[in-house]
C-alpha angles and dihedrals in degrees: 000000000000093000122104128198115277115264115266130230118292091249093058091046093049093048091049093052092047090052091048095049094045093048094047093050091051092049092048091051090051094048092048090049091051096041092102095058112127117257117264124217102279091045089049091052094051093041093051093046089046089050090053091048090055087053091053096256112133123225118270093030100087098002124046119206135164089216124091114256098247097100093046088053090049089052090051092053094044096044090053086063105031100032141254097279136095088255091051092051092050094046086053088053089050089052091048091048093051091053090048091050090051091050092049090051089054093046092045090047090052093050104032106015134255096307091046091051096054090042090054092048094050091047094051093046090059098039094049091053098053117117089220088074092033088248093163090067124078098241124171091252090070088061094042088056094048094057095037092057091044089051092050092051094049092045093054091047090048093051093047091051095036087233116164090193093056092046089052091045092051089053089054091052092050088048090055089051087056090051090054090061134342092246087070086081088084090064090052087054090049091054093048095049094044090050091051092047092051091049091049092049091050088049096238117169120269090245092054092045092052092046093051092047091049089051090052093048091047088055090050089050096052097079090046093048092050090049092052090050090051096050090045091051092050090051095240100109092114093055092042092052095046096049102037099035115018101035094031090054091051092046091050093056100047094096115070125220090249090057094044096072092051092048092049092049090050093051107035098072092052090046092057092048116150090338090075092114089061091049088050090052089051090054089053088052090051090056090045090057088059100044112018121094090201093079101019093119092061102030091103096058092043092053093042092050091047091051096052092041089056090048090054089063093056109064108121091006091247094126094197114183098253091051088072091064087082089063097048098085089054090048090050092051092048089050089052089050089053091051093051092047089050093049091050091048092052091046088066102033103031112012094178091060102043089125092055094097088058090053090049089053089050089055090049090052094044095052099068092041090053095042092052095038093120091058096039101042116001114043123082117250091257091052093043090051092052090049094057104024104031114199096337104138097247101124088038089056090061094056092042090051092050090049092050091047091055093046099048141059121236090255093055121098130212133201126214115201099205139042100288107117091161088076090067090050094051093044091049087218130123122252122251088219137032090230099098088156125050100189092098090056091060098045119103092244134127095252098050098096092041089052093050092050091048092049091049092049093049093051094046091049094048095046093207118213091227134028119197115201113198112204099188125120095224091053092061109017091210114197131200091257097042120131108252097196095107093056095050090048093047092054093052096040097049093045092052100042110022143055121219107244103160143034130187117192116198120204133172090250097045148307133280117210125203103172100162120050103325114234113262092237094059115100127201120260121228088262112041146136124225122203119206127193121204114255115251 
């Protein structure tokens, strides 16, 4: 298991590094060009929670979320360096992505050799950028991947060196991946099973195998244990438990198995997008793991990692585009395996063209970058945002947040009726309610009415200076069987206690802003946002 593929000819190595460098430069240019894109909802959630953390306010006190707090903590750390702006968030993502690429190069190098490592790194850099998986946004899955790959590297090193400290450390890294998002648990399972398989293959005693696995799992439990101590100490354990365990479990079981296949079929084609040649190359690599002698020694870990990476996409069976980011490192490693198998095949059958598989990979990487060049390099930020986010009120949230910041004091609170947490982040003002999302209120689930009543009570108790009502279908996802209580209350409450002072009309072709006493002859568009100020 310690062996690595033999080094390839200098020509193949040189070509692979040229492909890697060229690809990485193109990806960096694209990410820098798109760095100023407005935050979308998930980014707004993490940024606002990170902002609160930096102010000493713990998660789940003023912002409820069914996700573990790891990504919000990562945002807090990164924003303290890169800034509290959309550009700062996306430069932090660029930094995170570069580290992940470097780790994948090292992991790929360890499993498939130097050429395989750089091929895997180049492949991941392109795949993780694609708009089809919302790669331009700093979703939690980017951070799950970072710590999962780091954990895999440390685990392999620990097993090779028979180091208990490294095995424990790898468990800690996998545990942090779990804290970034619950789906990271699948990578903890991967580490545990791979550790057991290595011990069995090396014919270690059952007692030793169990002890080493327990050590690994204790390491994975340390970040979770420390988090539980923190939320208990802050007095927010009840909220944490309800949102991340009770409600999250219910949310994760809403979709039946019979519906899952249809949802997957509806999403997978769009997820592949113009990167389909890379996915095809990954499939070739999957076959190579089963039949090629060039990577036989490491086929097991590649297939095991791919299996658990695929499983991490599945919780809840929603198959949203950014969920697939968790599978992309495995896909990159499989692609690298296919390249190495191809090079070895050509070495025997066509020695003069042993670098041809690397050139084919370069073409696979070039195609999506070229196909999406208008989004990556040419369009303005406003046009690029419309391409990927449609009429979701993300750029509008920035202007609304700036307006609210100018119209309020730091001690004032605001309430957003809708799922637009980025408004709180831009306004730099605290929320009057912990319900920074309203999707759960519209779901046909047992807690919906309880949530609505709690949100209403929190807003009435806080008496926010401003209320922002978002009338946009994607901000609520109202269903035919949704509880309408919150809407009836909002109409009465705003009419009795607030004056309308702003209106934002959102159209396909652009947005009209009326942020100070809208003219009486202006009517609301089908998608609009109303801003209310509390009556004096």
